C-alpha positions in Angstrom: 0.0 0.0 0.2 1.4 3.3 -1.1 1.8 6.3 1.6 -1.0 8.7 0.0 -3.7 5.9 -0.2 -2.6 5.1 3.6 -2.9 8.6 4.6 -6.2 9.2 2.9 -7.7 6.2 4.6 -6.5 7.2 8.0 -7.9 10.7 7.4 -11.3 8.9 6.8 -11.0 6.7 9.9 -10.2 9.9 12.1 -13.3 11.7 10.6 -15.4 9.0 11.0 -14.3 8.1 14.6 -15.1 12.0 15.4 -18.4 11.6 13.7 -19.5 8.5 16.0 -18.3 10.2 19.1 -20.2 13.5 18.5 -23.5 11.2 17.9 -22.9 8.9 21.2 -22.3 12.6 23.0 -25.6 13.5 21.8 -27.2 10.6 22.3 -26.1 10.2 25.7 -27.4 13.8 26.4 -30.4 13.4 25.1 -31.0 10.3 27.3 -29.8 11.9 30.4 -32.5 14.3 29.6 -34.9 11.9 29.1 -34.1 10.1 32.4 -34.4 13.4 34.4 -38.4 13.9 32.5 -39.4 10.8 33.4 -38.2 10.8 37.0 -39.9 14.1 37.3 -43.2 12.4 35.7 -42.9 9.5 38.1 -42.7 11.7 41.5 -45.7 13.9 40.3 -47.9 10.6 39.3 -47.5 9.3 42.7 -50.8 8.6 44.4 -50.9 9.6 48.0 -52.6 6.6 50.1 -52.5 4.0 47.1 -51.8 0.6 48.6 -52.8 1.4 52.2 -55.6 -0.6 52.0 -55.9 -4.1 50.7 -59.3 -5.7 49.9 -58.5 -9.6 50.7 -62.5 -10.4 50.4 -62.7 -9.7 47.0 
């Protein structure tokens, strides 16, 4: 393999790696934001007294 071809292949790999890293970073940010929203929704959806009484005769 000649040097110019190797150089282009390495440059393409570096660009590809950079893009993959940027996409994964964006996915991680989105997942963290989604997790925070789901935690807030779960906390606000709690019903006071739920599960205090159990009907065992039904």
